[in-house]
N, CA, C and O atoms as a MOPAC input file, in Angstrom:
PM7 MOZYME 1SCF
protein

 N     58.09100 1   118.65200 1   124.59500 1
 C     59.29700 1   119.39200 1   124.91100 1
 C     59.41700 1   120.58200 1   123.96000 1
 O     59.36400 1   120.41200 1   122.74200 1
 N     59.57400 1   121.75100 1   124.49900 1
 C     59.71400 1   122.96000 1   123.69100 1
 C     61.16800 1   123.13600 1   123.26900 1
 O     62.07200 1   123.04400 1   124.09900 1
 N     61.39200 1   123.38500 1   122.00900 1
 C     62.74400 1   123.58400 1   121.49400 1
 C     63.09100 1   125.06500 1   121.51600 1
 O     62.23100 1   125.92900 1   121.34200 1
 N     64.37600 1   125.33400 1   121.73600 1
 C     64.86900 1   126.71200 1   121.70200 1
 C     65.24900 1   127.02900 1   120.26400 1
 O     66.39600 1   126.82800 1   119.86500 1
 N     64.29200 1   127.52400 1   119.48100 1
 C     64.56100 1   127.78700 1   118.06700 1
 C     65.23200 1   129.12500 1   117.83900 1
 O     65.73800 1   129.38300 1   116.74700 1
 N     65.24600 1   129.98900 1   118.85600 1
 C     65.87600 1   131.29400 1   118.68500 1
 C     67.38500 1   131.14300 1   118.53200 1
 O     67.95400 1   131.66800 1   117.57500 1
 N     68.04700 1   130.44400 1   119.44500 1
 C     69.47300 1   130.10900 1   119.39300 1
 C     70.32400 1   131.26600 1   118.87500 1
 O     70.60800 1   131.34200 1   117.68000 1
 N     70.72500 1   132.15100 1   119.75600 1
 C     71.46900 1   133.36100 1   119.39600 1
 C     72.91000 1   133.08400 1   118.97500 1
 O     73.52600 1   132.11100 1   119.41100 1
 N     73.43500 1   133.96300 1   118.11500 1
 C     74.85200 1   133.95800 1   117.73100 1
 C     75.27000 1   135.39200 1   117.43600 1
 O     74.40800 1   136.25900 1   117.29400 1
 N     76.59300 1   135.67100 1   117.33600 1
 C     77.03300 1   137.04600 1   117.02600 1
 C     76.42100 1   137.52000 1   115.70700 1
 O     76.46100 1   136.81100 1   114.70200 1
 N     75.86800 1   138.70400 1   115.72600 1
 C     75.10500 1   139.22500 1   114.58500 1
 C     75.96100 1   139.44500 1   113.34300 1
 O     77.13600 1   139.80100 1   113.42200 1
 N     75.33300 1   139.22200 1   112.20400 1
 C     75.87000 1   139.60900 1   110.90000 1
 C     74.77600 1   140.42000 1   110.21100 1
 O     73.59000 1   140.22400 1   110.47400 1
 N     75.17700 1   141.31700 1   109.34400 1
 C     74.21300 1   142.08900 1   108.57000 1
 C     74.37100 1   141.72200 1   107.10800 1
 O     75.47200 1   141.77500 1   106.55900 1
 N     73.27300 1   141.35100 1   106.48300 1
 C     73.26800 1   140.99400 1   105.07100 1
 C     72.75000 1   142.17300 1   104.26400 1
 O     71.76500 1   142.81000 1   104.63900 1
 N     73.41300 1   142.45600 1   103.16600 1
 C     72.96900 1   143.51100 1   102.25400 1
 C     72.27800 1   142.80900 1   101.09400 1
 O     72.93000 1   142.28000 1   100.19400 1
 N     70.95400 1   142.81100 1   101.12700 1
 C     70.17200 1   142.11800 1   100.11300 1
 C     70.10700 1   142.99200 1    98.86700 1
 O     69.67100 1   144.14100 1    98.93300 1
 N     70.53300 1   142.45800 1    97.74800 1
 C     70.58100 1   143.20900 1    96.48900 1
 C     69.18200 1   143.51700 1    95.98100 1
 O     68.20300 1   142.87500 1    96.36200 1
 N     69.11700 1   144.50300 1    95.12500 1
 C     67.84600 1   144.86500 1    94.51100 1
 C     67.06800 1   145.84900 1    95.36000 1
 O     66.83400 1   146.98600 1    94.95000 1
 N     66.67000 1   145.41400 1    96.53800 1
 C     65.87300 1   146.27900 1    97.40800 1
 C     66.74900 1   147.20800 1    98.24000 1
 O     66.23700 1   148.12400 1    98.88500 1
 N     68.07100 1   146.98700 1    98.23500 1
 C     68.95800 1   147.77700 1    99.07600 1
 C     68.62600 1   147.59700 1   100.54400 1
 O     68.79700 1   148.51000 1   101.35200 1
 N     68.15600 1   146.42500 1   100.87300 1
 C     67.67600 1   146.12300 1   102.21100 1
 C     68.79900 1   145.52500 1   103.05600 1
 O     69.55900 1   144.67600 1   102.58900 1
 N     68.89100 1   145.97600 1   104.29300 1
 C     69.83500 1   145.41900 1   105.25000 1
 C     69.06200 1   144.52500 1   106.20800 1
 O     68.02900 1   144.92200 1   106.74600 1
 N     69.57000 1   143.31600 1   106.41500 1
 C     68.92500 1   142.39300 1   107.34800 1
 C     69.93800 1   142.00700 1   108.41700 1
 O     70.97300 1   141.41400 1   108.11100 1
 N     69.64400 1   142.34000 1   109.66600 1
 C     70.50600 1   141.97300 1   110.78800 1
 C     70.06800 1   140.59900 1   111.28000 1
 O     68.92300 1   140.40200 1   111.68700 1
 N     70.99600 1   139.66200 1   111.23400 1
 C     70.70700 1   138.28000 1   111.60600 1
 C     71.51800 1   137.95100 1   112.85800 1
 O     72.74700 1   138.02100 1   112.84700 1
 N     70.81800 1   137.59200 1   113.93700 1
 C     71.52100 1   137.29500 1   115.18600 1
 C     71.02900 1   136.02000 1   115.86600 1
 O     71.31400 1   135.77900 1   117.03900 1
 N     70.28800 1   135.20900 1   115.11400 1
 C     69.78400 1   133.95900 1   115.68600 1
 C     69.56700 1   132.93000 1   114.58100 1
 O     69.46300 1   133.25800 1   113.39900 1
 N     69.50300 1   131.68600 1   115.00900 1
 C     69.20900 1   130.60600 1   114.06700 1
 C     67.82100 1   130.81200 1   113.46600 1
 O     67.61400 1   130.57700 1   112.27600 1
 N     66.88900 1   131.24600 1   114.28100 1
 C     65.52900 1   131.48000 1   113.79400 1
 C     65.50500 1   132.53400 1   112.68400 1
 O     64.87300 1   132.32300 1   111.64900 1
 N     66.18100 1   133.65600 1   112.88900 1
 C     66.17200 1   134.70500 1   111.85800 1
 C     66.96000 1   134.28200 1   110.62200 1
 O     66.61800 1   134.67500 1   109.50700 1
 N     68.01000 1   133.48800 1   110.80900 1
 C     68.76500 1   132.97500 1   109.66100 1
 C     67.89000 1   132.05300 1   108.81800 1
 O     67.87000 1   132.15200 1   107.59100 1
 N     67.17200 1   131.16000 1   109.48300 1
 C     66.30000 1   130.22300 1   108.77400 1
 C     65.19600 1   130.96200 1   108.02200 1
 O     64.92300 1   130.66600 1   106.85900 1
 N     64.56900 1   131.91800 1   108.68600 1
 C     63.49700 1   132.68800 1   108.04200 1
 C     64.02600 1   133.43900 1   106.82600 1
 O     63.37000 1   133.47100 1   105.78400 1
 N     65.19500 1   134.03800 1   106.94800 1
 C     65.78400 1   134.77000 1   105.82400 1
 C     66.08000 1   133.83300 1   104.66300 1
 O     65.77700 1   134.15300 1   103.51400 1
 N     66.66900 1   132.68100 1   104.95300 1
 C     66.97800 1   131.71500 1   103.89400 1
 C     65.71200 1   131.23700 1   103.18200 1
 O     65.69400 1   131.12500 1   101.95600 1
 N     64.67000 1   130.95900 1   103.93400 1
 C     63.45600 1   130.39200 1   103.34600 1
 C     62.53300 1   131.41900 1   102.70200 1
 O     61.82200 1   131.09800 1   101.75000 1
 N     62.53700 1   132.65700 1   103.21300 1
 C     61.55500 1   133.63100 1   102.73900 1
 C     62.12600 1   134.80800 1   101.95700 1
 O     61.39300 1   135.46800 1   101.22200 1
 N     63.41200 1   135.08100 1   102.10000 1
 C     63.95900 1   136.30100 1   101.50100 1
 C     65.22500 1   136.07200 1   100.67800 1
 O     65.86900 1   137.03700 1   100.26800 1
 N     65.58800 1   134.83100 1   100.43300 1
 C     66.86000 1   134.55400 1    99.76300 1
 C     66.73700 1   134.79100 1    98.26300 1
 O     65.70900 1   134.46400 1    97.67000 1
 N     67.77500 1   135.35700 1    97.63900 1
 C     67.68000 1   135.70200 1    96.21400 1
 C     67.76300 1   134.50600 1    95.26400 1
 O     67.38800 1   134.62500 1    94.09700 1
 N     68.24300 1   133.36200 1    95.74000 1
 C     68.28700 1   132.16400 1    94.90100 1
 C     67.60400 1   131.02400 1    95.64800 1
 O     67.49600 1   131.04300 1    96.87400 1
 N     67.14800 1   130.03900 1    94.89600 1
 C     66.45000 1   128.91800 1    95.51400 1
 C     67.18500 1   127.60300 1    95.34600 1
 O     66.62800 1   126.53100 1    95.58500 1
 N     68.42500 1   127.69100 1    94.93900 1
 C     69.22400 1   126.48300 1    94.83200 1
 C     70.66000 1   126.84100 1    95.16900 1
 O     70.95100 1   127.97000 1    95.56400 1
 N     71.52900 1   125.90700 1    95.01800 1
 C     72.92600 1   126.12600 1    95.35000 1
 C     73.32500 1   125.22800 1    96.50600 1
 O     72.56400 1   125.03600 1    97.45400 1
 N     74.51100 1   124.69000 1    96.41600 1
 C     75.00500 1   123.75500 1    97.42400 1
 C     75.08300 1   124.39800 1    98.81200 1
 O     74.64300 1   123.80500 1    99.79700 1
 N     75.63700 1   125.59900 1    98.88800 1
 C     75.78700 1   126.26900 1   100.18700 1
 C     74.43000 1   126.68400 1   100.75800 1
 O     74.22200 1   126.62900 1   101.97000 1
 N     73.51600 1   127.09600 1    99.89200 1
 C     72.16200 1   127.46200 1   100.32200 1
 C     71.46200 1   126.26800 1   100.96800 1
 O     70.92500 1   126.37700 1   102.07000 1
 N     71.47100 1   125.14100 1   100.28300 1
 C     70.81400 1   123.94600 1   100.81300 1
 C     71.48900 1   123.46600 1   102.08800 1
 O     70.82000 1   123.03400 1   103.02700 1
 N     72.80700 1   123.54200 1   102.11900 1
 C     73.54700 1   123.16800 1   103.31900 1
 C     73.18400 1   124.08100 1   104.49100 1
 O     73.01700 1   123.60900 1   105.61600 1
 N     73.06300 1   125.37700 1   104.23500 1
 C     72.72700 1   126.33000 1   105.29700 1
 C     71.34800 1   126.03800 1   105.88600 1
 O     71.16200 1   126.12500 1   107.10000 1
 N     70.39700 1   125.69600 1   105.04600 1
 C     69.06800 1   125.35100 1   105.55500 1
 C     69.15600 1   124.13400 1   106.46700 1
 O     68.56800 1   124.12000 1   107.54800 1
 N     69.88800 1   123.11600 1   106.03400 1
 C     70.03500 1   121.90800 1   106.85200 1
 C     70.71300 1   122.22000 1   108.17800 1
 O     70.26100 1   121.76500 1   109.22800 1
 N     71.79200 1   122.99300 1   108.13800 1
 C     72.51400 1   123.33000 1   109.36700 1
 C     71.62200 1   124.14000 1   110.30600 1
 O     71.63600 1   123.91700 1   111.51600 1
 N     70.85600 1   125.06500 1   109.76700 1
 C     69.94100 1   125.85300 1   110.60300 1
 C     68.89700 1   124.96100 1   111.27300 1
 O     68.60700 1   125.12600 1   112.45800 1
 N     68.34100 1   124.03000 1   110.52900 1
 C     67.35900 1   123.11800 1   111.11700 1
 C     68.00200 1   122.24700 1   112.18700 1
 O     67.39900 1   121.99600 1   113.23000 1
 N     69.22900 1   121.78300 1   111.93300 1
 C     69.95800 1   121.00900 1   112.94100 1
 C     70.22000 1   121.84900 1   114.18800 1
 O     70.11500 1   121.35100 1   115.30900 1
 N     70.56000 1   123.11600 1   113.99500 1
 C     70.80700 1   124.00600 1   115.13800 1
 C     69.52700 1   124.23200 1   115.94100 1
 O     69.57100 1   124.31900 1   117.16800 1
 N     68.39500 1   124.32700 1   115.25800 1
 C     67.12200 1   124.46200 1   115.97000 1
 C     66.84500 1   123.23500 1   116.83100 1
 O     66.28800 1   123.34100 1   117.92400 1
 N     67.24000 1   122.07700 1   116.32800 1
 C     67.03300 1   120.83000 1   117.06200 1
 C     68.06700 1   120.64000 1   118.16700 1
 O     67.92500 1   119.75800 1   119.01400 1
 N     69.11200 1   121.47300 1   118.15400 1
 C     70.13800 1   121.37900 1   119.18300 1
 C     71.23700 1   120.38700 1   118.89200 1
 O     72.03500 1   120.07200 1   119.77500 1
 N     71.29700 1   119.88300 1   117.66100 1
 C     72.33300 1   118.89800 1   117.33400 1
 C     73.63200 1   119.53700 1   116.86000 1
 O     74.66600 1   118.87000 1   116.81200 1
 N     73.59400 1   120.81800 1   116.51000 1
 C     74.81500 1   121.56500 1   116.19700 1
 C     74.73900 1   122.91700 1   116.89900 1
 O     73.65300 1   123.39700 1   117.22200 1
 N     75.87700 1   123.51300 1   117.12500 1
 C     75.96200 1   124.80300 1   117.81300 1
 C     75.44800 1   125.91600 1   116.89300 1
 O     75.61900 1   125.83100 1   115.67700 1
 N     74.82600 1   126.95000 1   117.44900 1
 C     74.34300 1   128.06400 1   116.63200 1
 C     75.42300 1   128.70400 1   115.76000 1
 O     75.11800 1   129.21700 1   114.68300 1
 N     76.66500 1   128.68100 1   116.20400 1
 C     77.74000 1   129.27100 1   115.39800 1
 C     77.90400 1   128.55400 1   114.06300 1
 O     78.34400 1   129.15900 1   113.08600 1
 N     77.55200 1   127.26500 1   114.01100 1
 C     77.61100 1   126.53100 1   112.74400 1
 C     76.58700 1   127.09200 1   111.75900 1
 O     76.85200 1   127.17100 1   110.55900 1
 N     75.42600 1   127.47700 1   112.26700 1
 C     74.39800 1   128.08100 1   111.40900 1
 C     74.87200 1   129.42700 1   110.88500 1
 O     74.64400 1   129.76400 1   109.72300 1
 N     75.53000 1   130.19400 1   111.74100 1
 C     76.06200 1   131.50200 1   111.33200 1
 C     77.06900 1   131.33100 1   110.19800 1
 O     77.00200 1   132.03500 1   109.19000 1
 N     77.99800 1   130.39700 1   110.36600 1
 C     79.01500 1   130.16500 1   109.33600 1
 C     78.39100 1   129.66100 1   108.03600 1
 O     78.81300 1   130.05900 1   106.95000 1
 N     77.39200 1   128.79000 1   108.14100 1
 C     76.71500 1   128.28300 1   106.94700 1
 C     75.97800 1   129.40600 1   106.22100 1
 O     75.95500 1   129.44200 1   104.99100 1
 N     75.37900 1   130.31600 1   106.97700 1
 C     74.69400 1   131.46800 1   106.38100 1
 C     75.68400 1   132.34400 1   105.61800 1
 O     75.38900 1   132.80000 1   104.51400 1
 N     76.84500 1   132.57600 1   106.19800 1
 C     77.87200 1   133.39700 1   105.54500 1
 C     78.33700 1   132.74600 1   104.24200 1
 O     78.52700 1   133.43700 1   103.24100 1
 N     78.52000 1   131.43000 1   104.24600 1
 C     78.91700 1   130.71900 1   103.02100 1
 C     77.81800 1   130.80000 1   101.96000 1
 O     78.10200 1   130.99700 1   100.77900 1
 N     76.57000 1   130.64700 1   102.38400 1
 C     75.45200 1   130.74600 1   101.43900 1
 C     75.35800 1   132.15200 1   100.86300 1
 O     75.03300 1   132.32700 1    99.68800 1
 N     75.64100 1   133.14500 1   101.68400 1
 C     75.61700 1   134.53100 1   101.20600 1
 C     76.67800 1   134.74600 1   100.13400 1
 O     76.41100 1   135.37800 1    99.11200 1
 N     77.87500 1   134.22500 1   100.36100 1
 C     78.94100 1   134.35700 1    99.36400 1
 C     78.51900 1   133.70500 1    98.05000 1
 O     78.73700 1   134.26300 1    96.97500 1
 N     77.92100 1   132.53400 1    98.14000 1
 C     77.45700 1   131.81900 1    96.95400 1
 C     76.40400 1   132.62500 1    96.19000 1
 O     76.39400 1   132.62500 1    94.95900 1
 N     75.51700 1   133.31200 1    96.91900 1
 C     74.40600 1   134.04900 1    96.30300 1
 C     74.77100 1   135.47900 1    95.92900 1
 O     73.94800 1   136.19600 1    95.36000 1
 N     75.99500 1   135.90600 1    96.24300 1
 C     76.39700 1   137.27200 1    95.93900 1
 C     75.80900 1   138.29500 1    96.89500 1
 O     75.67000 1   139.46800 1    96.54700 1
 N     75.46500 1   137.85500 1    98.09400 1
 C     74.92000 1   138.73800 1    99.12500 1
 C     76.08100 1   139.22400 1    99.99100 1
 O     76.82800 1   138.41400 1   100.54100 1
 N     76.23200 1   140.52200 1   100.11200 1
 C     77.30900 1   141.08000 1   100.93200 1
 C     77.00700 1   140.87400 1   102.40800 1
 O     75.85900 1   140.95800 1   102.84600 1
 N     78.08000 1   140.59700 1   103.17200 1
 C     77.95700 1   140.35400 1   104.60800 1
 C     78.81600 1   141.35700 1   105.35300 1
 O     79.99300 1   141.53200 1   105.03900 1
 N     78.22800 1   142.01600 1   106.34000 1
 C     78.97600 1   142.90000 1   107.23900 1
 C     78.99400 1   142.21900 1   108.60500 1
 O     77.95100 1   141.89400 1   109.17200 1
 N     80.22200 1   142.01000 1   109.12300 1
 C     80.34100 1   141.31800 1   110.41700 1
 C     80.76300 1   142.26900 1   111.49400 1
 O     80.91500 1   141.86700 1   112.64800 1

């Protein structure tokens, strides 16, 4: 069975510090990739929670909007600015 890992949600733009990079996130897949490959910290309660919620959303056990909200909370924890 193929899973729908893209799982779209209303886009948010993250302002990644240091590189002055803007990342537009509009899916569970892009949120997960950003958390795992481009996140400025590797620990934190909200960060770990966001990874779990994103994986759950990929599996279809939670709505994609939950992943979006978890990403926003993790961003606040990491000092990453969010434009909605």
